Structures are given as structure tokens and as C-alpha cells.
mmCIF file of the N, C-alpha and C atoms, coordinates in Angstrom:
data_MODEL
# 
_entry.id   MODEL 
# 
loop_
_atom_site.group_PDB 
_atom_site.id 
_atom_site.type_symbol 
_atom_site.label_atom_id 
_atom_site.label_alt_id 
_atom_site.label_comp_id 
_atom_site.label_asym_id 
_atom_site.label_entity_id 
_atom_site.label_seq_id 
_atom_site.pdbx_PDB_ins_code 
_atom_site.Cartn_x 
_atom_site.Cartn_y 
_atom_site.Cartn_z 
_atom_site.occupancy 
_atom_site.B_iso_or_equiv 
_atom_site.pdbx_formal_charge 
_atom_site.auth_seq_id 
_atom_site.auth_comp_id 
_atom_site.auth_asym_id 
_atom_site.auth_atom_id 
_atom_site.pdbx_PDB_model_num 
ATOM 1   N N  . MET A 1 1  ? 118.315 121.029 118.396 1.00 0.00 ? 1  MET A N  1 
ATOM 2   C CA . MET A 1 1  ? 117.958 119.805 117.705 1.00 0.00 ? 1  MET A CA 1 
ATOM 3   C C  . MET A 1 1  ? 118.661 119.771 116.353 1.00 0.00 ? 1  MET A C  1 
ATOM 4   N N  . GLU A 1 2  ? 119.266 118.650 116.036 1.00 0.00 ? 2  GLU A N  1 
ATOM 5   C CA . GLU A 1 2  ? 119.983 118.507 114.777 1.00 0.00 ? 2  GLU A CA 1 
ATOM 6   C C  . GLU A 1 2  ? 119.017 118.312 113.628 1.00 0.00 ? 2  GLU A C  1 
ATOM 7   N N  . LYS A 1 3  ? 119.392 118.848 112.472 1.00 0.00 ? 3  LYS A N  1 
ATOM 8   C CA . LYS A 1 3  ? 118.592 118.622 111.278 1.00 0.00 ? 3  LYS A CA 1 
ATOM 9   C C  . LYS A 1 3  ? 118.948 117.254 110.712 1.00 0.00 ? 3  LYS A C  1 
ATOM 10  N N  . PRO A 1 4  ? 117.927 116.473 110.320 1.00 0.00 ? 4  PRO A N  1 
ATOM 11  C CA . PRO A 1 4  ? 118.240 115.178 109.733 1.00 0.00 ? 4  PRO A CA 1 
ATOM 12  C C  . PRO A 1 4  ? 118.882 115.349 108.361 1.00 0.00 ? 4  PRO A C  1 
ATOM 13  N N  . SER A 1 5  ? 119.681 114.359 107.959 1.00 0.00 ? 5  SER A N  1 
ATOM 14  C CA . SER A 1 5  ? 120.370 114.438 106.681 1.00 0.00 ? 5  SER A CA 1 
ATOM 15  C C  . SER A 1 5  ? 119.422 114.164 105.515 1.00 0.00 ? 5  SER A C  1 
ATOM 16  N N  . HIS A 1 6  ? 118.269 113.598 105.780 1.00 0.00 ? 6  HIS A N  1 
ATOM 17  C CA . HIS A 1 6  ? 117.275 113.340 104.734 1.00 0.00 ? 6  HIS A CA 1 
ATOM 18  C C  . HIS A 1 6  ? 115.954 114.004 105.120 1.00 0.00 ? 6  HIS A C  1 
ATOM 19  N N  . LYS A 1 7  ? 115.159 114.284 104.115 1.00 0.00 ? 7  LYS A N  1 
ATOM 20  C CA . LYS A 1 7  ? 113.880 114.937 104.365 1.00 0.00 ? 7  LYS A CA 1 
ATOM 21  C C  . LYS A 1 7  ? 112.889 113.928 104.942 1.00 0.00 ? 7  LYS A C  1 
ATOM 22  N N  . ILE A 1 8  ? 112.174 114.341 105.972 1.00 0.00 ? 8  ILE A N  1 
ATOM 23  C CA . ILE A 1 8  ? 111.185 113.495 106.628 1.00 0.00 ? 8  ILE A CA 1 
ATOM 24  C C  . ILE A 1 8  ? 109.897 113.519 105.820 1.00 0.00 ? 8  ILE A C  1 
ATOM 25  N N  . TRP A 1 9  ? 109.432 112.356 105.392 1.00 0.00 ? 9  TRP A N  1 
ATOM 26  C CA . TRP A 1 9  ? 108.162 112.254 104.668 1.00 0.00 ? 9  TRP A CA 1 
ATOM 27  C C  . TRP A 1 9  ? 106.995 112.100 105.633 1.00 0.00 ? 9  TRP A C  1 
ATOM 28  N N  . PHE A 1 10 ? 107.237 111.412 106.754 1.00 0.00 ? 10 PHE A N  1 
ATOM 29  C CA . PHE A 1 10 ? 106.178 111.104 107.717 1.00 0.00 ? 10 PHE A CA 1 
ATOM 30  C C  . PHE A 1 10 ? 106.640 111.524 109.109 1.00 0.00 ? 10 PHE A C  1 
ATOM 31  N N  . PRO A 1 11 ? 106.182 112.667 109.593 1.00 0.00 ? 11 PRO A N  1 
ATOM 32  C CA . PRO A 1 11 ? 106.580 113.098 110.943 1.00 0.00 ? 11 PRO A CA 1 
ATOM 33  C C  . PRO A 1 11 ? 105.908 112.231 112.004 1.00 0.00 ? 11 PRO A C  1 
ATOM 34  N N  . ALA A 1 12 ? 106.517 112.184 113.166 1.00 0.00 ? 12 ALA A N  1 
ATOM 35  C CA . ALA A 1 12 ? 105.927 111.446 114.283 1.00 0.00 ? 12 ALA A CA 1 
ATOM 36  C C  . ALA A 1 12 ? 104.661 112.164 114.746 1.00 0.00 ? 12 ALA A C  1 
ATOM 37  N N  . LYS A 1 13 ? 103.722 111.382 115.270 1.00 0.00 ? 13 LYS A N  1 
ATOM 38  C CA . LYS A 1 13 ? 102.476 111.965 115.780 1.00 0.00 ? 13 LYS A CA 1 
ATOM 39  C C  . LYS A 1 13 ? 102.765 112.846 116.994 1.00 0.00 ? 13 LYS A C  1 
ATOM 40  N N  . ARG A 1 14 ? 101.903 113.841 117.212 1.00 0.00 ? 14 ARG A N  1 
ATOM 41  C CA . ARG A 1 14 ? 102.069 114.709 118.381 1.00 0.00 ? 14 ARG A CA 1 
ATOM 42  C C  . ARG A 1 14 ? 101.675 114.006 119.667 1.00 0.00 ? 14 ARG A C  1 
ATOM 43  N N  . ASN A 1 15 ? 100.682 113.134 119.606 1.00 0.00 ? 15 ASN A N  1 
ATOM 44  C CA . ASN A 1 15 ? 100.215 112.391 120.779 1.00 0.00 ? 15 ASN A CA 1 
ATOM 45  C C  . ASN A 1 15 ? 100.200 110.910 120.440 1.00 0.00 ? 15 ASN A C  1 
ATOM 46  N N  . GLY A 1 16 ? 100.707 110.107 121.356 1.00 0.00 ? 16 GLY A N  1 
ATOM 47  C CA . GLY A 1 16 ? 100.716 108.674 121.140 1.00 0.00 ? 16 GLY A CA 1 
ATOM 48  C C  . GLY A 1 16 ? 101.986 108.216 120.457 1.00 0.00 ? 16 GLY A C  1 
ATOM 49  N N  . TRP A 1 17 ? 101.909 107.054 119.799 1.00 0.00 ? 17 TRP A N  1 
ATOM 50  C CA . TRP A 1 17 ? 103.070 106.449 119.164 1.00 0.00 ? 17 TRP A CA 1 
ATOM 51  C C  . TRP A 1 17 ? 102.763 106.249 117.689 1.00 0.00 ? 17 TRP A C  1 
ATOM 52  N N  . GLY A 1 18 ? 103.731 106.473 116.842 1.00 0.00 ? 18 GLY A N  1 
ATOM 53  C CA . GLY A 1 18 ? 103.551 106.218 115.416 1.00 0.00 ? 18 GLY A CA 1 
ATOM 54  C C  . GLY A 1 18 ? 103.792 107.455 114.586 1.00 0.00 ? 18 GLY A C  1 
ATOM 55  N N  . TRP A 1 19 ? 103.275 107.402 113.356 1.00 0.00 ? 19 TRP A N  1 
ATOM 56  C CA . TRP A 1 19 ? 103.497 108.469 112.390 1.00 0.00 ? 19 TRP A CA 1 
ATOM 57  C C  . TRP A 1 19 ? 102.197 109.184 112.084 1.00 0.00 ? 19 TRP A C  1 
ATOM 58  N N  . GLY A 1 20 ? 102.324 110.455 111.755 1.00 0.00 ? 20 GLY A N  1 
ATOM 59  C CA . GLY A 1 20 ? 101.168 111.258 111.394 1.00 0.00 ? 20 GLY A CA 1 
ATOM 60  C C  . GLY A 1 20 ? 100.993 111.314 109.881 1.00 0.00 ? 20 GLY A C  1 
ATOM 61  N N  . PHE A 1 21 ? 100.251 112.310 109.433 1.00 0.00 ? 21 PHE A N  1 
ATOM 62  C CA . PHE A 1 21 ? 100.034 112.486 108.006 1.00 0.00 ? 21 PHE A CA 1 
ATOM 63  C C  . PHE A 1 21 ? 101.332 112.913 107.324 1.00 0.00 ? 21 PHE A C  1 
ATOM 64  N N  . PRO A 1 22 ? 101.465 112.632 106.039 1.00 0.00 ? 22 PRO A N  1 
ATOM 65  C CA . PRO A 1 22 ? 102.690 113.011 105.318 1.00 0.00 ? 22 PRO A CA 1 
ATOM 66  C C  . PRO A 1 22 ? 102.941 114.512 105.337 1.00 0.00 ? 22 PRO A C  1 
ATOM 67  N N  . SER A 1 23 ? 104.212 114.881 105.267 1.00 0.00 ? 23 SER A N  1 
ATOM 68  C CA . SER A 1 23 ? 104.591 116.290 105.299 1.00 0.00 ? 23 SER A CA 1 
ATOM 69  C C  . SER A 1 23 ? 105.088 116.783 103.941 1.00 0.00 ? 23 SER A C  1 
ATOM 70  N N  . CYS A 1 24 ? 105.091 115.925 102.918 1.00 0.00 ? 24 CYS A N  1 
ATOM 71  C CA . CYS A 1 24 ? 105.534 116.339 101.592 1.00 0.00 ? 24 CYS A CA 1 
ATOM 72  C C  . CYS A 1 24 ? 104.803 115.508 100.536 1.00 0.00 ? 24 CYS A C  1 
ATOM 73  N N  . TRP A 1 25 ? 104.973 115.885 99.294  1.00 0.00 ? 25 TRP A N  1 
ATOM 74  C CA . TRP A 1 25 ? 104.238 115.228 98.222  1.00 0.00 ? 25 TRP A CA 1 
ATOM 75  C C  . TRP A 1 25 ? 104.638 113.760 98.066  1.00 0.00 ? 25 TRP A C  1 
ATOM 76  N N  . GLN A 1 26 ? 105.883 113.415 98.380  1.00 0.00 ? 26 GLN A N  1 
ATOM 77  C CA . GLN A 1 26 ? 106.312 112.024 98.258  1.00 0.00 ? 26 GLN A CA 1 
ATOM 78  C C  . GLN A 1 26 ? 105.534 111.122 99.216  1.00 0.00 ? 26 GLN A C  1 
ATOM 79  N N  . GLY A 1 27 ? 105.293 111.615 100.411 1.00 0.00 ? 27 GLY A N  1 
ATOM 80  C CA . GLY A 1 27 ? 104.512 110.851 101.376 1.00 0.00 ? 27 GLY A CA 1 
ATOM 81  C C  . GLY A 1 27 ? 103.079 110.650 100.912 1.00 0.00 ? 27 GLY A C  1 
ATOM 82  N N  . TRP A 1 28 ? 102.486 111.713 100.354 1.00 0.00 ? 28 TRP A N  1 
ATOM 83  C CA . TRP A 1 28 ? 101.120 111.584 99.838  1.00 0.00 ? 28 TRP A CA 1 
ATOM 84  C C  . TRP A 1 28 ? 101.082 110.632 98.653  1.00 0.00 ? 28 TRP A C  1 
ATOM 85  N N  . ALA A 1 29 ? 102.124 110.639 97.828  1.00 0.00 ? 29 ALA A N  1 
ATOM 86  C CA . ALA A 1 29 ? 102.186 109.708 96.696  1.00 0.00 ? 29 ALA A CA 1 
ATOM 87  C C  . ALA A 1 29 ? 102.241 108.264 97.194  1.00 0.00 ? 29 ALA A C  1 
ATOM 88  N N  . VAL A 1 30 ? 102.993 108.017 98.264  1.00 0.00 ? 30 VAL A N  1 
ATOM 89  C CA . VAL A 1 30 ? 103.052 106.673 98.841  1.00 0.00 ? 30 VAL A CA 1 
ATOM 90  C C  . VAL A 1 30 ? 101.662 106.242 99.308  1.00 0.00 ? 30 VAL A C  1 
ATOM 91  N N  . PHE A 1 31 ? 100.947 107.129 99.992  1.00 0.00 ? 31 PHE A N  1 
ATOM 92  C CA . PHE A 1 31 ? 99.578  106.809 100.441 1.00 0.00 ? 31 PHE A CA 1 
ATOM 93  C C  . PHE A 1 31 ? 98.657  106.502 99.259  1.00 0.00 ? 31 PHE A C  1 
ATOM 94  N N  . ILE A 1 32 ? 98.707  107.330 98.225  1.00 0.00 ? 32 ILE A N  1 
ATOM 95  C CA . ILE A 1 32 ? 97.835  107.124 97.071  1.00 0.00 ? 32 ILE A CA 1 
ATOM 96  C C  . ILE A 1 32 ? 98.141  105.810 96.385  1.00 0.00 ? 32 ILE A C  1 
ATOM 97  N N  . ILE A 1 33 ? 99.415  105.506 96.183  1.00 0.00 ? 33 ILE A N  1 
ATOM 98  C CA . ILE A 1 33 ? 99.791  104.236 95.555  1.00 0.00 ? 33 ILE A CA 1 
ATOM 99  C C  . ILE A 1 33 ? 99.365  103.058 96.421  1.00 0.00 ? 33 ILE A C  1 
ATOM 100 N N  . PHE A 1 34 ? 99.541  103.173 97.739  1.00 0.00 ? 34 PHE A N  1 
ATOM 101 C CA . PHE A 1 34 ? 99.121  102.100 98.646  1.00 0.00 ? 34 PHE A CA 1 
ATOM 102 C C  . PHE A 1 34 ? 97.637  101.814 98.485  1.00 0.00 ? 34 PHE A C  1 
ATOM 103 N N  . TYR A 1 35 ? 96.809  102.868 98.514  1.00 0.00 ? 35 TYR A N  1 
ATOM 104 C CA . TYR A 1 35 ? 95.357  102.660 98.418  1.00 0.00 ? 35 TYR A CA 1 
ATOM 105 C C  . TYR A 1 35 ? 94.935  102.206 97.030  1.00 0.00 ? 35 TYR A C  1 
ATOM 106 N N  . LEU A 1 36 ? 95.618  102.639 95.983  1.00 0.00 ? 36 LEU A N  1 
ATOM 107 C CA . LEU A 1 36 ? 95.306  102.139 94.641  1.00 0.00 ? 36 LEU A CA 1 
ATOM 108 C C  . LEU A 1 36 ? 95.614  100.646 94.522  1.00 0.00 ? 36 LEU A C  1 
ATOM 109 N N  . LEU A 1 37 ? 96.758  100.230 95.045  1.00 0.00 ? 37 LEU A N  1 
ATOM 110 C CA . LEU A 1 37 ? 97.108  98.803  95.013  1.00 0.00 ? 37 LEU A CA 1 
ATOM 111 C C  . LEU A 1 37 ? 96.153  97.983  95.869  1.00 0.00 ? 37 LEU A C  1 
ATOM 112 N N  . LEU A 1 38 ? 95.756  98.516  96.990  1.00 0.00 ? 38 LEU A N  1 
ATOM 113 C CA . LEU A 1 38 ? 94.794  97.831  97.852  1.00 0.00 ? 38 LEU A CA 1 
ATOM 114 C C  . LEU A 1 38 ? 93.442  97.690  97.151  1.00 0.00 ? 38 LEU A C  1 
ATOM 115 N N  . GLY A 1 39 ? 93.004  98.744  96.489  1.00 0.00 ? 39 GLY A N  1 
ATOM 116 C CA . GLY A 1 39 ? 91.756  98.686  95.733  1.00 0.00 ? 39 GLY A CA 1 
ATOM 117 C C  . GLY A 1 39 ? 91.834  97.711  94.575  1.00 0.00 ? 39 GLY A C  1 
ATOM 118 N N  . PHE A 1 40 ? 92.974  97.688  93.893  1.00 0.00 ? 40 PHE A N  1 
ATOM 119 C CA . PHE A 1 40 ? 93.182  96.734  92.805  1.00 0.00 ? 40 PHE A CA 1 
ATOM 120 C C  . PHE A 1 40 ? 93.091  95.303  93.312  1.00 0.00 ? 40 PHE A C  1 
ATOM 121 N N  . ALA A 1 41 ? 93.741  95.040  94.447  1.00 0.00 ? 41 ALA A N  1 
ATOM 122 C CA . ALA A 1 41 ? 93.699  93.691  95.028  1.00 0.00 ? 41 ALA A CA 1 
ATOM 123 C C  . ALA A 1 41 ? 92.279  93.327  95.445  1.00 0.00 ? 41 ALA A C  1 
ATOM 124 N N  . ALA A 1 42 ? 91.559  94.262  95.999  1.00 0.00 ? 42 ALA A N  1 
ATOM 125 C CA . ALA A 1 42 ? 90.179  93.989  96.418  1.00 0.00 ? 42 ALA A CA 1 
ATOM 126 C C  . ALA A 1 42 ? 89.296  93.706  95.209  1.00 0.00 ? 42 ALA A C  1 
ATOM 127 N N  . PHE A 1 43 ? 89.458  94.469  94.175  1.00 0.00 ? 43 PHE A N  1 
ATOM 128 C CA . PHE A 1 43 ? 88.631  94.305  92.977  1.00 0.00 ? 43 PHE A CA 1 
ATOM 129 C C  . PHE A 1 43 ? 88.887  92.956  92.299  1.00 0.00 ? 43 PHE A C  1 
ATOM 130 N N  . HIS A 1 44 ? 90.156  92.544  92.241  1.00 0.00 ? 44 HIS A N  1 
ATOM 131 C CA . HIS A 1 44 ? 90.498  91.330  91.507  1.00 0.00 ? 44 HIS A CA 1 
ATOM 132 C C  . HIS A 1 44 ? 90.451  90.050  92.330  1.00 0.00 ? 44 HIS A C  1 
ATOM 133 N N  . TRP A 1 45 ? 90.745  90.122  93.622  1.00 0.00 ? 45 TRP A N  1 
ATOM 134 C CA . TRP A 1 45 ? 90.861  88.890  94.390  1.00 0.00 ? 45 TRP A CA 1 
ATOM 135 C C  . TRP A 1 45 ? 89.790  88.681  95.447  1.00 0.00 ? 45 TRP A C  1 
ATOM 136 N N  . MET A 1 46 ? 89.162  89.718  95.903  1.00 0.00 ? 46 MET A N  1 
ATOM 137 C CA . MET A 1 46 ? 88.247  89.578  97.033  1.00 0.00 ? 46 MET A CA 1 
ATOM 138 C C  . MET A 1 46 ? 87.084  88.619  96.762  1.00 0.00 ? 46 MET A C  1 
ATOM 139 N N  . PRO A 1 47 ? 86.376  88.730  95.639  1.00 0.00 ? 47 PRO A N  1 
ATOM 140 C CA . PRO A 1 47 ? 85.217  87.841  95.476  1.00 0.00 ? 47 PRO A CA 1 
ATOM 141 C C  . PRO A 1 47 ? 85.573  86.350  95.402  1.00 0.00 ? 47 PRO A C  1 
ATOM 142 N N  . GLN A 1 48 ? 86.572  85.996  94.591  1.00 0.00 ? 48 GLN A N  1 
ATOM 143 C CA . GLN A 1 48 ? 86.874  84.575  94.388  1.00 0.00 ? 48 GLN A CA 1 
ATOM 144 C C  . GLN A 1 48 ? 88.018  84.054  95.258  1.00 0.00 ? 48 GLN A C  1 
ATOM 145 N N  . HIS A 1 49 ? 88.948  84.888  95.593  1.00 0.00 ? 49 HIS A N  1 
ATOM 146 C CA . HIS A 1 49 ? 90.146  84.439  96.317  1.00 0.00 ? 49 HIS A CA 1 
ATOM 147 C C  . HIS A 1 49 ? 90.419  85.322  97.530  1.00 0.00 ? 49 HIS A C  1 
ATOM 148 N N  . PRO A 1 50 ? 89.645  85.188  98.599  1.00 0.00 ? 50 PRO A N  1 
ATOM 149 C CA . PRO A 1 50 ? 89.863  86.068  99.764  1.00 0.00 ? 50 PRO A CA 1 
ATOM 150 C C  . PRO A 1 50 ? 91.226  85.861  100.426 1.00 0.00 ? 50 PRO A C  1 
ATOM 151 N N  . ARG A 1 51 ? 91.792  84.663  100.307 1.00 0.00 ? 51 ARG A N  1 
ATOM 152 C CA . ARG A 1 51 ? 93.128  84.445  100.888 1.00 0.00 ? 51 ARG A CA 1 
ATOM 153 C C  . ARG A 1 51 ? 94.191  85.252  100.155 1.00 0.00 ? 51 ARG A C  1 
ATOM 154 N N  . HIS A 1 52 ? 94.079  85.347  98.841  1.00 0.00 ? 52 HIS A N  1 
ATOM 155 C CA . HIS A 1 52 ? 95.020  86.164  98.077  1.00 0.00 ? 52 HIS A CA 1 
ATOM 156 C C  . HIS A 1 52 ? 94.881  87.636  98.468  1.00 0.00 ? 52 HIS A C  1 
ATOM 157 N N  . PHE A 1 53 ? 93.646  88.067  98.656  1.00 0.00 ? 53 PHE A N  1 
ATOM 158 C CA . PHE A 1 53 ? 93.421  89.449  99.076  1.00 0.00 ? 53 PHE A CA 1 
ATOM 159 C C  . PHE A 1 53 ? 94.022  89.694  100.455 1.00 0.00 ? 53 PHE A C  1 
ATOM 160 N N  . PHE A 1 54 ? 93.824  88.783  101.384 1.00 0.00 ? 54 PHE A N  1 
ATOM 161 C CA . PHE A 1 54 ? 94.393  88.923  102.727 1.00 0.00 ? 54 PHE A CA 1 
ATOM 162 C C  . PHE A 1 54 ? 95.915  88.990  102.657 1.00 0.00 ? 54 PHE A C  1 
ATOM 163 N N  . LEU A 1 55 ? 96.525  88.127  101.849 1.00 0.00 ? 55 LEU A N  1 
ATOM 164 C CA . LEU A 1 55 ? 97.979  88.127  101.703 1.00 0.00 ? 55 LEU A CA 1 
ATOM 165 C C  . LEU A 1 55 ? 98.452  89.449  101.103 1.00 0.00 ? 55 LEU A C  1 
ATOM 166 N N  . ALA A 1 56 ? 97.738  89.966  100.112 1.00 0.00 ? 56 ALA A N  1 
ATOM 167 C CA . ALA A 1 56 ? 98.097  91.257  99.517  1.00 0.00 ? 56 ALA A CA 1 
ATOM 168 C C  . ALA A 1 56 ? 98.007  92.369  100.559 1.00 0.00 ? 56 ALA A C  1 
ATOM 169 N N  . CYS A 1 57 ? 96.968  92.343  101.400 1.00 0.00 ? 57 CYS A N  1 
ATOM 170 C CA . CYS A 1 57 ? 96.827  93.358  102.462 1.00 0.00 ? 57 CYS A CA 1 
ATOM 171 C C  . CYS A 1 57 ? 98.002  93.308  103.428 1.00 0.00 ? 57 CYS A C  1 
ATOM 172 N N  . VAL A 1 58 ? 98.390  92.110  103.818 1.00 0.00 ? 58 VAL A N  1 
ATOM 173 C CA . VAL A 1 58 ? 99.503  91.960  104.756 1.00 0.00 ? 58 VAL A CA 1 
ATOM 174 C C  . VAL A 1 58 ? 100.803 92.459  104.128 1.00 0.00 ? 58 VAL A C  1 
ATOM 175 N N  . LEU A 1 59 ? 101.074 92.046  102.890 1.00 0.00 ? 59 LEU A N  1 
ATOM 176 C CA . LEU A 1 59 ? 102.320 92.451  102.233 1.00 0.00 ? 59 LEU A CA 1 
ATOM 177 C C  . LEU A 1 59 ? 102.369 93.958  101.972 1.00 0.00 ? 59 LEU A C  1 
ATOM 178 N N  . LEU A 1 60 ? 101.258 94.521  101.513 1.00 0.00 ? 60 LEU A N  1 
ATOM 179 C CA . LEU A 1 60 ? 101.225 95.968  101.285 1.00 0.00 ? 60 LEU A CA 1 
ATOM 180 C C  . LEU A 1 60 ? 101.389 96.747  102.590 1.00 0.00 ? 60 LEU A C  1 
ATOM 181 N N  . SER A 1 61 ? 100.792 96.253  103.667 1.00 0.00 ? 61 SER A N  1 
ATOM 182 C CA . SER A 1 61 ? 100.926 96.922  104.966 1.00 0.00 ? 61 SER A CA 1 
ATOM 183 C C  . SER A 1 61 ? 102.358 96.857  105.481 1.00 0.00 ? 61 SER A C  1 
ATOM 184 N N  . LEU A 1 62 ? 103.003 95.715  105.313 1.00 0.00 ? 62 LEU A N  1 
ATOM 185 C CA . LEU A 1 62 ? 104.408 95.593  105.727 1.00 0.00 ? 62 LEU A CA 1 
ATOM 186 C C  . LEU A 1 62 ? 105.298 96.510  104.905 1.00 0.00 ? 62 LEU A C  1 
ATOM 187 N N  . LEU A 1 63 ? 105.016 96.623  103.618 1.00 0.00 ? 63 LEU A N  1 
ATOM 188 C CA . LEU A 1 63 ? 105.780 97.527  102.770 1.00 0.00 ? 63 LEU A CA 1 
ATOM 189 C C  . LEU A 1 63 ? 105.571 98.976  103.205 1.00 0.00 ? 63 LEU A C  1 
ATOM 190 N N  . LEU A 1 64 ? 104.340 99.337  103.523 1.00 0.00 ? 64 LEU A N  1 
ATOM 191 C CA . LEU A 1 64 ? 104.050 100.705 103.979 1.00 0.00 ? 64 LEU A CA 1 
ATOM 192 C C  . LEU A 1 64 ? 104.761 101.003 105.295 1.00 0.00 ? 64 LEU A C  1 
ATOM 193 N N  . ILE A 1 65 ? 104.745 100.068 106.218 1.00 0.00 ? 65 ILE A N  1 
ATOM 194 C CA . ILE A 1 65 ? 105.444 100.262 107.497 1.00 0.00 ? 65 ILE A CA 1 
ATOM 195 C C  . ILE A 1 65 ? 106.950 100.388 107.269 1.00 0.00 ? 65 ILE A C  1 
ATOM 196 N N  . GLY A 1 66 ? 107.487 99.612  106.332 1.00 0.00 ? 66 GLY A N  1 
ATOM 197 C CA . GLY A 1 66 ? 108.904 99.725  105.995 1.00 0.00 ? 66 GLY A CA 1 
ATOM 198 C C  . GLY A 1 66 ? 109.260 101.098 105.455 1.00 0.00 ? 66 GLY A C  1 
ATOM 199 N N  . ILE A 1 67 ? 108.385 101.651 104.603 1.00 0.00 ? 67 ILE A N  1 
ATOM 200 C CA . ILE A 1 67 ? 108.611 103.001 104.080 1.00 0.00 ? 67 ILE A CA 1 
ATOM 201 C C  . ILE A 1 67 ? 108.512 104.022 105.209 1.00 0.00 ? 67 ILE A C  1 
ATOM 202 N N  . PHE A 1 68 ? 107.559 103.823 106.127 1.00 0.00 ? 68 PHE A N  1 
ATOM 203 C CA . PHE A 1 68 ? 107.463 104.710 107.290 1.00 0.00 ? 68 PHE A CA 1 
ATOM 204 C C  . PHE A 1 68 ? 108.774 104.698 108.080 1.00 0.00 ? 68 PHE A C  1 
ATOM 205 N N  . CYS A 1 69 ? 109.333 103.526 108.289 1.00 0.00 ? 69 CYS A N  1 
ATOM 206 C CA . CYS A 1 69 ? 110.573 103.421 109.062 1.00 0.00 ? 69 CYS A CA 1 
ATOM 207 C C  . CYS A 1 69 ? 111.748 104.077 108.343 1.00 0.00 ? 69 CYS A C  1 
ATOM 208 N N  . LEU A 1 70 ? 111.798 103.942 107.009 1.00 0.00 ? 70 LEU A N  1 
ATOM 209 C CA . LEU A 1 70 ? 112.909 104.515 106.253 1.00 0.00 ? 70 LEU A CA 1 
ATOM 210 C C  . LEU A 1 70 ? 112.796 106.018 106.077 1.00 0.00 ? 70 LEU A C  1 
ATOM 211 N N  . LYS A 1 71 ? 111.594 106.507 105.837 1.00 0.00 ? 71 LYS A N  1 
ATOM 212 C CA . LYS A 1 71 ? 111.411 107.903 105.463 1.00 0.00 ? 71 LYS A CA 1 
ATOM 213 C C  . LYS A 1 71 ? 110.683 108.731 106.524 1.00 0.00 ? 71 LYS A C  1 
ATOM 214 N N  . GLY A 1 72 ? 110.445 108.162 107.677 1.00 0.00 ? 72 GLY A N  1 
ATOM 215 C CA . GLY A 1 72 ? 109.750 108.892 108.729 1.00 0.00 ? 72 GLY A CA 1 
ATOM 216 C C  . GLY A 1 72 ? 110.635 109.139 109.932 1.00 0.00 ? 72 GLY A C  1 
ATOM 217 N N  . GLU A 1 73 ? 110.132 109.995 110.807 1.00 0.00 ? 73 GLU A N  1 
ATOM 218 C CA . GLU A 1 73 ? 110.828 110.216 112.078 1.00 0.00 ? 73 GLU A CA 1 
ATOM 219 C C  . GLU A 1 73 ? 110.796 108.939 112.904 1.00 0.00 ? 73 GLU A C  1 
ATOM 220 N N  . LYS A 1 74 ? 111.738 108.835 113.807 1.00 0.00 ? 74 LYS A N  1 
ATOM 221 C CA . LYS A 1 74 ? 111.730 107.696 114.714 1.00 0.00 ? 74 LYS A CA 1 
ATOM 222 C C  . LYS A 1 74 ? 110.524 107.853 115.645 1.00 0.00 ? 74 LYS A C  1 
ATOM 223 N N  . PRO A 1 75 ? 109.619 106.877 115.650 1.00 0.00 ? 75 PRO A N  1 
ATOM 224 C CA . PRO A 1 75 ? 108.440 107.025 116.509 1.00 0.00 ? 75 PRO A CA 1 
ATOM 225 C C  . PRO A 1 75 ? 108.792 106.812 117.977 1.00 0.00 ? 75 PRO A C  1 
ATOM 226 N N  . ARG A 1 76 ? 108.106 107.535 118.811 1.00 0.00 ? 76 ARG A N  1 
ATOM 227 C CA . ARG A 1 76 ? 108.255 107.368 120.264 1.00 0.00 ? 76 ARG A CA 1 
ATOM 228 C C  . ARG A 1 76 ? 106.963 107.856 120.903 1.00 0.00 ? 76 ARG A C  1 
ATOM 229 N N  . TRP A 1 77 ? 106.767 107.511 122.149 1.00 0.00 ? 77 TRP A N  1 
ATOM 230 C CA . TRP A 1 77 ? 105.578 107.979 122.858 1.00 0.00 ? 77 TRP A CA 1 
ATOM 231 C C  . TRP A 1 77 ? 105.684 109.463 123.085 1.00 0.00 ? 77 TRP A C  1 
ATOM 232 N N  . ARG A 1 78 ? 104.635 110.182 122.726 1.00 0.00 ? 78 ARG A N  1 
ATOM 233 C CA . ARG A 1 78 ? 104.578 111.628 122.927 1.00 0.00 ? 78 ARG A CA 1 
ATOM 234 C C  . ARG A 1 78 ? 103.250 111.974 123.591 1.00 0.00 ? 78 ARG A C  1 
ATOM 235 N N  . TRP A 1 79 ? 103.296 113.021 124.380 1.00 0.00 ? 79 TRP A N  1 
ATOM 236 C CA . TRP A 1 79 ? 102.090 113.510 125.034 1.00 0.00 ? 79 TRP A CA 1 
ATOM 237 C C  . TRP A 1 79 ? 101.951 114.985 124.754 1.00 0.00 ? 79 TRP A C  1 
ATOM 238 N N  . SER A 1 80 ? 100.783 115.537 124.974 1.00 0.00 ? 80 SER A N  1 
ATOM 239 C CA . SER A 1 80 ? 100.486 116.936 124.645 1.00 0.00 ? 80 SER A CA 1 
ATOM 240 C C  . SER A 1 80 ? 101.444 117.930 125.292 1.00 0.00 ? 80 SER A C  1 
ATOM 241 N N  . LYS A 1 81 ? 101.941 117.630 126.478 1.00 0.00 ? 81 LYS A N  1 
ATOM 242 C CA . LYS A 1 81 ? 102.821 118.564 127.175 1.00 0.00 ? 81 LYS A CA 1 
ATOM 243 C C  . LYS A 1 81 ? 104.197 118.655 126.521 1.00 0.00 ? 81 LYS A C  1 
ATOM 244 N N  . ASP A 1 82 ? 104.562 117.678 125.664 1.00 0.00 ? 82 ASP A N  1 
ATOM 245 C CA . ASP A 1 82 ? 105.848 117.744 124.959 1.00 0.00 ? 82 ASP A CA 1 
ATOM 246 C C  . ASP A 1 82 ? 105.803 118.832 123.907 1.00 0.00 ? 82 ASP A C  1 
ATOM 247 N N  . SER A 1 83 ? 106.928 119.481 123.699 1.00 0.00 ? 83 SER A N  1 
ATOM 248 C CA . SER A 1 83 ? 106.985 120.510 122.664 1.00 0.00 ? 83 SER A CA 1 
ATOM 249 C C  . SER A 1 83 ? 107.593 119.949 121.398 1.00 0.00 ? 83 SER A C  1 
# 
């Protein structure tokens, strides 16, 4: 197996499709920033402007998925029998 030219922040899950938990501090920093921004949006927009909060959730989620695609392994279906 070839070594990737960049460090993987989000390895692929062992079972199923998608990404697992971060494998380095940069990945954990992305998670922490994501949840802080989500909490900020909830605190400021949820009571009076739920549409703004929904839009913030969608945009933050798309940004997180984009970071997963750039800094993570290519996701594919995996099952327990795979090594």
C-alpha cells in the first residue's frame, strides 16, 4: 500500500461507509471548532431566528464534509473481514 503524500486527519471507518474519529490533533481541532460554532449559532439564533440556525447548521455541516473529503481517506464500504 502506498503512503499518501499528505497526513490523513480522518481515517475511513472500519465498518460501513464514511470517516471515523480523527487520527491527529488537527482533526480534533476541526471537531472542536465545528461544535463551538454550532453552539454559538444555537445560542444566538435558535430562540428568535430558527431559520438562521438551520442555515448555519447546513453550511457548517457542508464545510465539515468538505474538510473530511480534503483531509480524510477516500471513504468506501468496508466490512469486518477486510484488513
